DSSP file (Angstrom, degrees, kcal/mol; ACC not computed):
  #  RESIDUE AA STRUCTURE BP1 BP2  ACC     N-H-->O    O-->H-N    N-H-->O    O-->H-N    TCO  KAPPA ALPHA  PHI   PSI    X-CA   Y-CA   Z-CA
    1    1 A M              0   0    0      0, 0.0     2,-0.3     0, 0.0    90,-0.2   0.000 360.0 360.0 360.0 150.0   16.5    5.0   -8.9
    2    2 A T  E     -a   91   0A   0     88,-0.6    90,-3.0    27,-0.2    91,-1.0  -0.921 360.0-120.7-139.2 164.2   18.0    4.8   -5.4
    3    3 A V  E     -ab  93  31A   0     27,-2.4    29,-3.1    -2,-0.3     2,-0.5  -0.959  31.0-155.8-104.6 123.4   19.9    2.4   -3.1
    4    4 A L  E     -ab  94  32A   0     89,-2.4    91,-3.3    -2,-0.5     2,-0.5  -0.893   7.5-167.1-106.6 125.6   17.9    1.8    0.1
    5    5 A V  E     -ab  95  33A   0     27,-3.1    29,-3.4    -2,-0.5     2,-0.8  -0.947  17.1-143.0-113.8 127.6   19.7    0.7    3.2
    6    6 A G  E     - b   0  34A   0     89,-2.6     2,-0.4    -2,-0.5    91,-0.3  -0.813  31.2-160.4 -83.8 112.3   18.0   -0.7    6.3
    7    7 A Y        +     0   0    0     27,-3.5    29,-0.4    -2,-0.8    41,-0.2  -0.826  19.0 179.6-108.3 132.6   20.0    0.8    9.1
    8    8 A L        -     0   0    0     -2,-0.4     2,-2.2     2,-0.2    38,-0.1  -0.953  38.5-114.9-121.2 146.5   20.3   -0.3   12.7
    9    9 A P  S    S+     0   0    0      0, 0.0    38,-0.1     0, 0.0    -2,-0.0  -0.417  85.5  81.1 -81.8  67.7   22.5    1.5   15.3
   10   10 A N  S  > S-     0   0    0     -2,-2.2     4,-2.0    36,-0.1     3,-0.2  -0.917  98.9 -81.7-154.6 176.3   24.9   -1.5   15.9
   11   11 A P  H  > S+     0   0    0      0, 0.0     4,-2.1     0, 0.0   119,-0.3   0.865 127.9  52.3 -57.9 -37.0   27.9   -3.1   14.2
   12   12 A L  H  > S+     0   0    0      1,-0.2     4,-2.3     2,-0.2     5,-0.2   0.905 108.4  51.7 -64.5 -39.7   25.7   -5.0   11.7
   13   13 A G  H  > S+     0   0    0     -3,-0.2     4,-2.4     1,-0.2    -1,-0.2   0.873 108.4  51.0 -63.4 -37.5   24.1   -1.7   10.8
   14   14 A E  H  X S+     0   0    0     -4,-2.0     4,-2.3     2,-0.2    -1,-0.2   0.896 110.3  48.9 -67.3 -39.9   27.4   -0.1   10.2
   15   15 A A  H  X S+     0   0    0     -4,-2.1     4,-2.1     2,-0.2    -2,-0.2   0.895 112.0  49.7 -64.9 -39.3   28.5   -2.9    7.9
   16   16 A T  H  X S+     0   0    0     -4,-2.3     4,-2.3     2,-0.2    -2,-0.2   0.907 109.7  51.1 -64.9 -42.2   25.2   -2.6    6.1
   17   17 A L  H  X S+     0   0    0     -4,-2.4     4,-2.5     2,-0.2    -2,-0.2   0.919 108.5  51.1 -61.7 -44.5   25.7    1.1    5.7
   18   18 A R  H  X S+     0   0    0     -4,-2.3     4,-2.2     1,-0.2    -1,-0.2   0.915 111.1  48.4 -60.0 -42.8   29.3    0.6    4.3
   19   19 A A  H  X S+     0   0    0     -4,-2.1     4,-2.4     1,-0.2    -1,-0.2   0.886 110.6  51.8 -64.7 -38.1   27.9   -1.9    1.7
   20   20 A G  H  X S+     0   0    0     -4,-2.3     4,-2.7     2,-0.2    -2,-0.2   0.895 108.3  50.4 -64.9 -40.4   25.1    0.6    0.8
   21   21 A V  H  X S+     0   0    0     -4,-2.5     4,-2.4     2,-0.2    -2,-0.2   0.928 111.5  48.7 -62.6 -45.0   27.6    3.4    0.2
   22   22 A E  H  X S+     0   0    0     -4,-2.2     4,-2.5     1,-0.2    -2,-0.2   0.912 113.2  47.4 -60.1 -42.9   29.7    1.1   -2.0
   23   23 A E  H  X S+     0   0    0     -4,-2.4     4,-2.3     2,-0.2    -2,-0.2   0.895 110.4  52.2 -66.6 -40.5   26.6    0.1   -3.9
   24   24 A S  H  X>S+     0   0    0     -4,-2.7     5,-1.9     2,-0.2     4,-1.0   0.911 112.4  45.3 -62.1 -43.5   25.5    3.7   -4.3
   25   25 A R  H  <5S+     0   0    0     -4,-2.4     3,-0.4     2,-0.2    -2,-0.2   0.923 112.1  51.5 -65.0 -44.3   28.9    4.7   -5.7
   26   26 A R  H  <5S+     0   0    0     -4,-2.5    -2,-0.2     1,-0.2    -1,-0.2   0.879 119.0  36.2 -61.3 -38.9   29.0    1.7   -8.0
   27   27 A R  H  <5S-     0   0    0     -4,-2.3    -1,-0.2    -5,-0.2    -2,-0.2   0.545 102.8-129.2 -90.8  -8.8   25.6    2.5   -9.4
   28   28 A S  T  <5 +     0   0    0     -4,-1.0    -3,-0.2    -3,-0.4    -4,-0.1   0.933  64.8 132.7  54.6  48.6   26.0    6.3   -9.3
   29   29 A E      < -     0   0    0     -5,-1.9    -1,-0.2    -6,-0.2   -27,-0.2  -0.901  62.5 -97.5-126.0 154.1   22.6    6.5   -7.5
   30   30 A P        -     0   0    0      0, 0.0   -27,-2.4     0, 0.0     2,-0.5  -0.304  37.0-127.0 -67.6 157.7   21.6    8.4   -4.4
   31   31 A L  E     -bc   3  67A   0     35,-3.3    37,-2.2   -29,-0.2     2,-0.5  -0.907  15.7-163.7-110.3 131.4   21.5    6.6   -1.0
   32   32 A V  E     -bc   4  68A   0    -29,-3.1   -27,-3.1    -2,-0.5     2,-0.6  -0.975   7.3-159.1-113.2 121.5   18.5    6.4    1.3
   33   33 A V  E     -bc   5  69A   0     35,-2.9    37,-3.2    -2,-0.5     2,-0.5  -0.899  12.1-164.2-102.8 117.3   19.3    5.3    4.8
   34   34 A L  E     +bc   6  70A   0    -29,-3.4   -27,-3.5    -2,-0.6     2,-0.4  -0.890  13.1 174.5-110.6 126.4   16.1    4.0    6.5
   35   35 A N  E     + c   0  71A   0     35,-2.7    37,-2.7    -2,-0.5     2,-0.3  -0.984   9.9 174.4-125.0 140.5   15.8    3.5   10.3
   36   36 A M  E     - c   0  72A   0     -2,-0.4     2,-0.4   -29,-0.4    37,-0.2  -0.958  17.7-152.8-143.9 163.2   12.6    2.5   11.9
   37   37 A S        -     0   0    0     35,-1.5     2,-0.2    -2,-0.3    40,-0.1  -0.974  28.0-110.4-134.3 147.6   11.2    1.5   15.3
   38   38 A R    >   -     0   0    0     -2,-0.4     3,-0.5     1,-0.1    38,-0.2  -0.563  17.2-151.4 -75.2 141.6    8.3   -0.6   16.2
   39   39 A D  T 3  S+     0   0    0     36,-0.5    37,-0.1    -2,-0.2    -1,-0.1   0.418  87.2  71.0 -93.8   2.8    5.4    1.3   17.7
   40   40 A D  T 3  S+     0   0    0     35,-0.2     2,-0.3    36,-0.0    -1,-0.2   0.288  91.8  63.9-101.6  11.2    4.2   -1.6   19.8
   41   41 A V  S <  S-     0   0    0     -3,-0.5     3,-0.1     1,-0.1    -4,-0.0  -0.965  72.3-138.8-131.0 150.5    7.1   -1.5   22.3
   42   42 A L  S    S+     0   0    0     -2,-0.3     2,-0.4     1,-0.2    -1,-0.1   0.893  93.4  26.6 -75.1 -40.0    8.2    1.1   24.8
   43   43 A V        -     0   0    0      3,-0.0     2,-0.5    -6,-0.0    -1,-0.2  -0.991  67.5-176.8-127.8 128.2   11.9    0.8   24.1
   44   44 A D    >   -     0   0    0     -2,-0.4     3,-1.7    -3,-0.1    -3,-0.0  -0.964  18.6-157.8-129.6 115.5   13.3   -0.4   20.8
   45   45 A A  T 3  S+     0   0    0     -2,-0.5    -1,-0.1     1,-0.3    -8,-0.0   0.641  91.7  68.3 -66.0 -13.3   17.1   -0.8   20.4
   46   46 A R  T 3  S+     0   0    0    -38,-0.1     2,-0.6     2,-0.1    -1,-0.3   0.691  75.5  97.4 -79.0 -17.7   16.6   -0.5   16.6
   47   47 A R  S <  S-     0   0    0     -3,-1.7   -10,-0.1   -39,-0.1   -39,-0.1  -0.605  72.1-141.9 -75.4 118.8   15.6    3.2   16.9
   48   48 A A        -     0   0    0     -2,-0.6    -2,-0.1   -41,-0.2   -13,-0.1  -0.627  18.3-115.4 -81.1 135.7   18.7    5.2   16.2
   49   49 A P    >>  -     0   0    0      0, 0.0     4,-2.0     0, 0.0     3,-0.6  -0.314  27.6-110.3 -65.6 155.9   19.2    8.4   18.2
   50   50 A A  H 3> S+     0   0    0      1,-0.2     4,-2.2     2,-0.2     5,-0.2   0.854 117.9  54.2 -57.4 -38.1   19.0   11.7   16.4
   51   51 A D  H 3> S+     0   0    0      1,-0.2     4,-1.9     2,-0.2    -1,-0.2   0.847 107.2  51.2 -68.6 -31.5   22.7   12.3   16.9
   52   52 A D  H <> S+     0   0    0     -3,-0.6     4,-2.5     2,-0.2    -2,-0.2   0.914 110.8  47.6 -68.8 -42.5   23.6    8.9   15.4
   53   53 A L  H  X S+     0   0    0     -4,-2.0     4,-2.5     2,-0.2    -2,-0.2   0.873 110.6  52.2 -66.8 -35.9   21.5    9.6   12.3
   54   54 A A  H  X S+     0   0    0     -4,-2.2     4,-2.5    -5,-0.2    -1,-0.2   0.899 109.9  49.6 -64.9 -39.5   23.1   13.1   11.9
   55   55 A R  H  X S+     0   0    0     -4,-1.9     4,-3.2     2,-0.2     5,-0.3   0.925 110.3  50.4 -63.5 -44.8   26.5   11.4   12.1
   56   56 A V  H  X S+     0   0    0     -4,-2.5     4,-2.5     1,-0.2     5,-0.3   0.943 112.5  46.4 -58.5 -48.8   25.5    8.9    9.4
   57   57 A E  H  X S+     0   0    0     -4,-2.5     4,-2.3     1,-0.2    -1,-0.2   0.923 115.6  45.7 -61.3 -44.8   24.2   11.7    7.1
   58   58 A R  H  X S+     0   0    0     -4,-2.5     4,-2.3     2,-0.2    -2,-0.2   0.939 114.2  47.5 -63.6 -48.5   27.3   13.8    7.7
   59   59 A D  H  X S+     0   0    0     -4,-3.2     4,-0.7     1,-0.2    -2,-0.2   0.900 114.7  45.3 -63.3 -42.1   29.8   10.9    7.2
   60   60 A V  H ><>S+     0   0    0     -4,-2.5     5,-1.5    -5,-0.3     3,-0.8   0.917 112.5  51.0 -69.2 -42.2   28.1    9.6    4.0
   61   61 A A  H ><5S+     0   0    0     -4,-2.3     3,-1.9    -5,-0.3    -2,-0.2   0.880 104.5  58.3 -61.9 -37.4   27.8   13.1    2.5
   62   62 A E  H 3<5S+     0   0    0     -4,-2.3    -1,-0.2     1,-0.3    -2,-0.2   0.739  98.6  60.5 -64.5 -21.6   31.5   13.7    3.2
   63   63 A L  T <<5S-     0   0    0     -3,-0.8    -1,-0.3    -4,-0.7    -2,-0.2   0.455 123.2-107.4 -82.6  -0.4   32.2   10.6    1.1
   64   64 A G  T < 5S+     0   0    0     -3,-1.9     2,-0.5     1,-0.3    -3,-0.2   0.677  75.4 136.3  85.1  18.1   30.6   12.5   -1.8
   65   65 A V      < -     0   0    0     -5,-1.5     2,-0.6   -35,-0.0    -1,-0.3  -0.852  59.7-123.1-102.5 132.5   27.4   10.3   -1.8
   66   66 A D        -     0   0    0     -2,-0.5   -35,-3.3   -37,-0.1     2,-0.4  -0.636  46.2-179.1 -70.9 115.8   24.0   12.0   -2.2
   67   67 A V  E     -c   31   0A   0     -2,-0.6     2,-0.4   -37,-0.2   -35,-0.2  -0.937  27.5-172.1-130.1 144.0   22.2   10.8    0.9
   68   68 A E  E     -c   32   0A   0    -37,-2.2   -35,-2.9    -2,-0.4     2,-0.5  -0.999  14.5-153.3-128.7 129.7   18.9   11.1    2.6
   69   69 A V  E     -c   33   0A   0     -2,-0.4     2,-0.4   -37,-0.2   -35,-0.2  -0.908  14.5-174.3-105.9 128.2   18.3    9.7    6.1
   70   70 A V  E     -c   34   0A   0    -37,-3.2   -35,-2.7    -2,-0.5     2,-0.5  -0.979  10.3-166.6-125.7 130.2   14.7    8.7    7.0
   71   71 A Q  E     -c   35   0A   0     -2,-0.4     2,-0.6   -37,-0.2   -35,-0.2  -0.974   8.5-156.7-117.6 121.8   13.4    7.6   10.3
   72   72 A V  E     -c   36   0A   0    -37,-2.7   -35,-1.5    -2,-0.5    -2,-0.0  -0.857   8.8-175.1 -97.5 121.1   10.0    5.9   10.4
   73   73 A A        +     0   0    0     -2,-0.6     2,-0.3   -37,-0.2    -1,-0.1   0.405  62.1  57.2 -99.2   1.7    8.4    6.2   13.8
   74   74 A E        +     0   0    0    -34,-0.0   -37,-0.1   -36,-0.0     2,-0.1  -0.959  68.2  70.0-135.4 153.4    5.3    4.2   13.2
   75   75 A G        -     0   0    0     -2,-0.3   -36,-0.5     1,-0.1   -35,-0.2   0.065  52.6-138.2 113.8 134.6    4.6    0.7   12.1
   76   76 A S  S    S+     0   0    0    -38,-0.2   -38,-0.1     1,-0.2    -1,-0.1   0.431  85.6  70.7-103.3   0.5    5.1   -2.6   13.8
   77   77 A D     >  -     0   0    0      1,-0.2     4,-1.9   -40,-0.1     3,-0.3  -0.868  56.0-171.5-123.3  98.9    6.4   -4.6   10.9
   78   78 A P  H  > S+     0   0    0      0, 0.0     4,-2.6     0, 0.0     5,-0.2   0.859  87.4  56.6 -57.0 -37.7   10.0   -3.6    9.7
   79   79 A A  H  > S+     0   0    0      1,-0.2     4,-2.7     2,-0.2     5,-0.2   0.921 107.2  48.5 -61.7 -43.0    9.7   -5.8    6.6
   80   80 A E  H  > S+     0   0    0     -3,-0.3     4,-2.5     2,-0.2    -1,-0.2   0.895 111.7  49.8 -63.8 -39.8    6.6   -4.0    5.4
   81   81 A V  H  X S+     0   0    0     -4,-1.9     4,-2.5     2,-0.2     5,-0.2   0.935 112.8  46.3 -65.3 -45.5    8.2   -0.6    6.0
   82   82 A I  H  X S+     0   0    0     -4,-2.6     4,-2.6     1,-0.2    -2,-0.2   0.936 114.8  47.1 -61.9 -46.9   11.3   -1.5    4.1
   83   83 A L  H  X S+     0   0    0     -4,-2.7     4,-2.3    -5,-0.2    -1,-0.2   0.899 113.3  48.3 -63.8 -40.9    9.3   -3.1    1.2
   84   84 A A  H  X S+     0   0    0     -4,-2.5     4,-2.9    -5,-0.2    -1,-0.2   0.916 112.9  47.6 -66.5 -43.1    7.0   -0.1    1.0
   85   85 A E  H  X S+     0   0    0     -4,-2.5     4,-1.9     2,-0.2    -2,-0.2   0.914 112.2  50.3 -63.5 -42.5    9.8    2.4    1.0
   86   86 A A  H  X>S+     0   0    0     -4,-2.6     5,-2.6    -5,-0.2     4,-0.6   0.926 115.2  42.5 -62.2 -44.9   11.7    0.4   -1.6
   87   87 A A  H ><5S+     0   0    0     -4,-2.3     3,-0.7     1,-0.2    -2,-0.2   0.921 114.5  50.5 -67.7 -43.8    8.6    0.3   -3.9
   88   88 A G  H 3<5S+     0   0    0     -4,-2.9    -1,-0.2     1,-0.2    -2,-0.2   0.797 116.5  40.6 -66.1 -29.2    7.7    3.9   -3.3
   89   89 A R  H 3<5S-     0   0    0     -4,-1.9    -1,-0.2    -5,-0.2    -2,-0.2   0.442 107.7-120.7 -98.8  -1.7   11.1    5.2   -4.1
   90   90 A G  T <<5 -     0   0    0     -3,-0.7   -88,-0.6    -4,-0.6    -3,-0.2   0.930  38.9-160.4  62.6  45.0   11.8    2.9   -7.0
   91   91 A A  E   < -a    2   0A   0     -5,-2.6   -88,-0.2   -90,-0.2    -1,-0.1  -0.293  20.0-156.7 -61.3 138.5   14.8    1.4   -5.3
   92   92 A S  E    S+     0   0A   0    -90,-3.0     2,-0.3     1,-0.3   -89,-0.2   0.720  80.9   3.6 -85.3 -23.7   17.2   -0.4   -7.6
   93   93 A V  E     -a    3   0A   0    -91,-1.0   -89,-2.4    29,-0.2     2,-0.4  -0.972  63.3-143.4-158.2 147.1   18.5   -2.5   -4.7
   94   94 A V  E     -ad   4 124A   0     29,-2.1    31,-3.2    -2,-0.3     2,-0.5  -0.957  14.4-156.6-112.5 132.9   17.8   -2.9   -1.0
   95   95 A V  E     +ad   5 125A   0    -91,-3.3   -89,-2.6    -2,-0.4     2,-0.3  -0.950  21.3 168.6-113.0 121.3   20.7   -3.5    1.4
   96   96 A I  E     - d   0 126A   0     29,-2.3    31,-2.9    -2,-0.5     2,-0.3  -0.899  33.6-112.2-130.2 158.2   19.9   -5.2    4.6
   97   97 A G  E     - d   0 127A   0     -2,-0.3     2,-0.5   -91,-0.3    31,-0.2  -0.638  25.6-156.6 -87.0 148.7   21.8   -6.8    7.5
   98   98 A L  E     - d   0 128A   0     29,-3.0    31,-0.5    -2,-0.3     2,-0.3  -0.985  12.1-179.2-130.3 121.5   21.6  -10.5    8.0
   99   99 A R        -     0   0    0     -2,-0.5     2,-0.2    29,-0.1    14,-0.1  -0.866  34.9 -97.9-120.0 156.0   22.3  -12.1   11.4
  100  100 A H        +     0   0    0     -2,-0.3     2,-0.4     0, 0.0    -2,-0.0  -0.497  43.2 179.1 -72.0 134.8   22.3  -15.8   12.4
  101  101 A R        -     0   0    0     -2,-0.2     2,-0.0    10,-0.0    10,-0.0  -0.984  27.9-114.8-134.6 147.9   19.1  -17.0   14.1
  102  102 A T     >  -     0   0    0     -2,-0.4     4,-2.2     1,-0.1     5,-0.2  -0.335  31.7-110.3 -73.9 162.8   18.2  -20.4   15.4
  103  103 A A  H  > S+     0   0    0      1,-0.2     4,-2.2     2,-0.2     5,-0.1   0.895 121.3  50.3 -60.9 -40.0   15.4  -22.3   13.7
  104  104 A V  H  > S+     0   0    0      1,-0.2     4,-2.7     2,-0.2     5,-0.3   0.904 108.0  53.4 -65.6 -41.0   13.2  -21.8   16.8
  105  105 A G  H  > S+     0   0    0      1,-0.2     4,-2.4     2,-0.2     5,-0.4   0.902 110.3  47.0 -60.3 -41.7   14.0  -18.0   16.8
  106  106 A K  H  X S+     0   0    0     -4,-2.2     4,-1.8     3,-0.2    -1,-0.2   0.897 112.9  49.9 -65.9 -40.3   12.8  -17.8   13.2
  107  107 A L  H  < S+     0   0    0     -4,-2.2    -2,-0.2    -5,-0.2    -1,-0.2   0.921 119.1  35.5 -65.6 -45.0    9.7  -19.8   13.9
  108  108 A I  H  < S+     0   0    0     -4,-2.7    -2,-0.2     1,-0.1    -3,-0.2   0.924 133.1  23.9 -77.1 -45.6    8.6  -17.7   16.9
  109  109 A L  H  < S-     0   0    0     -4,-2.4    -3,-0.2    -5,-0.3    -2,-0.2   0.591  95.9-138.1-100.8 -13.0    9.7  -14.3   15.8
  110  110 A G     <  -     0   0    0     -4,-1.8     2,-0.4    -5,-0.4    -1,-0.2  -0.242  24.9 -90.7  77.1-177.1    9.8  -14.5   12.0
  111  111 A S     >  -     0   0    0      1,-0.1     4,-2.1    -4,-0.1     5,-0.2  -0.927  21.8-165.6-142.6 114.5   12.5  -13.0   10.0
  112  112 A V  H  > S+     0   0    0     -2,-0.4     4,-2.5     1,-0.2     5,-0.2   0.939  96.3  51.7 -59.9 -47.1   12.5   -9.5    8.6
  113  113 A A  H  > S+     0   0    0      1,-0.2     4,-2.9     2,-0.2     5,-0.2   0.909 108.1  51.2 -58.5 -43.8   15.4  -10.4    6.3
  114  114 A Q  H  > S+     0   0    0      1,-0.2     4,-2.2     2,-0.2    -1,-0.2   0.921 111.0  47.8 -61.9 -43.9   13.7  -13.4    5.0
  115  115 A R  H  X S+     0   0    0     -4,-2.1     4,-2.5     2,-0.2     5,-0.2   0.901 113.4  47.4 -65.0 -40.2   10.5  -11.5    4.1
  116  116 A V  H  X S+     0   0    0     -4,-2.5     4,-2.0     2,-0.2    -2,-0.2   0.936 112.1  50.4 -65.9 -44.4   12.5   -8.7    2.4
  117  117 A L  H  < S+     0   0    0     -4,-2.9    -2,-0.2    -5,-0.2    -1,-0.2   0.896 118.8  37.7 -58.7 -40.8   14.5  -11.2    0.5
  118  118 A L  H  < S+     0   0    0     -4,-2.2    -1,-0.2    -5,-0.2    -2,-0.2   0.823 124.5  35.9 -82.3 -32.0   11.4  -13.1   -0.7
  119  119 A D  H  < S+     0   0    0     -4,-2.5    -3,-0.2    -5,-0.2    -2,-0.2   0.572  83.3 111.9-105.2 -10.3    9.0  -10.2   -1.3
  120  120 A A     <  -     0   0    0     -4,-2.0     4,-0.1    -5,-0.2   -37,-0.1  -0.359  57.1-147.0 -66.5 144.4   11.2   -7.3   -2.6
  121  121 A R  S    S+     0   0    0    -38,-0.2    -1,-0.1     2,-0.1     3,-0.0   0.421  82.6  48.5 -89.5   0.1   10.5   -6.3   -6.2
  122  122 A C  S    S-     0   0    0      1,-0.1   -29,-0.2   -28,-0.0   -30,-0.1  -0.816 105.3 -70.3-130.3 170.3   14.2   -5.4   -6.7
  123  123 A P        -     0   0    0      0, 0.0   -29,-2.1     0, 0.0     2,-0.4  -0.266  45.3-147.4 -60.4 151.0   17.5   -7.2   -5.9
  124  124 A V  E     -d   94   0A   0    -31,-0.2     2,-0.7    -7,-0.1   -29,-0.2  -0.989   4.3-154.8-125.0 128.8   18.4   -7.4   -2.3
  125  125 A L  E     -d   95   0A   0    -31,-3.2   -29,-2.3    -2,-0.4     2,-0.5  -0.917  13.0-158.4-102.1 114.4   22.0   -7.3   -1.0
  126  126 A A  E     -d   96   0A   0     -2,-0.7     2,-0.4   -31,-0.2   -29,-0.2  -0.837   8.4-161.7 -98.2 127.4   22.2   -9.2    2.4
  127  127 A V  E     -d   97   0A   0    -31,-2.9   -29,-3.0    -2,-0.5     2,-0.3  -0.894   5.6-149.5-114.1 134.7   25.2   -8.2    4.5
  128  128 A K  E     -d   98   0A   0     -2,-0.4     2,-0.1   -31,-0.2   -29,-0.1  -0.695  35.5 -93.4 -95.5 154.5   26.7  -10.1    7.4
  129  129 A E        -     0   0    0    -31,-0.5     2,-0.2    -2,-0.3  -117,-0.1  -0.445  45.7-110.8 -64.8 136.9   28.5   -8.4   10.3
  130  130 A E        -     0   0    0   -119,-0.3    -1,-0.1    -2,-0.1  -115,-0.1  -0.501  29.6-141.1 -70.8 135.6   32.2   -8.2    9.8
  131  131 A R              0   0    0     -2,-0.2    -1,-0.0     1,-0.1    -3,-0.0  -0.792 360.0 360.0 -98.4 140.5   34.2  -10.4   12.1
  132  132 A P              0   0    0      0, 0.0    -1,-0.1     0, 0.0    -2,-0.0   0.507 360.0 360.0 -67.4 360.0   37.4   -9.2   13.6
């Protein structure tokens, strides 16, 4: 069993990562940090640079957590990638970030978090960005 974290290179992603580390320690399970980018856009702010992923792996390993960092470079549907990785790895929990969206935003763009929450075969921990 593993703890799977959907990681984005932003403050919400950092909060999600911290929650994933806590969950991994609590369950005594390895942590898989997943970052992905859509292949149907030229520039995607969700794609973490290699140095950021190396920092994540180093920092989490220094905390004594068994960690694997995975970057998926193909696929246009983040929810499908997260769900497939969770199923394929037998994740005990998926940790995702949750941000506020307007009703119109959800209608037009859909919601990755909503699809993961509804379709995951394991529990999902939804994390909000920490406010100062």
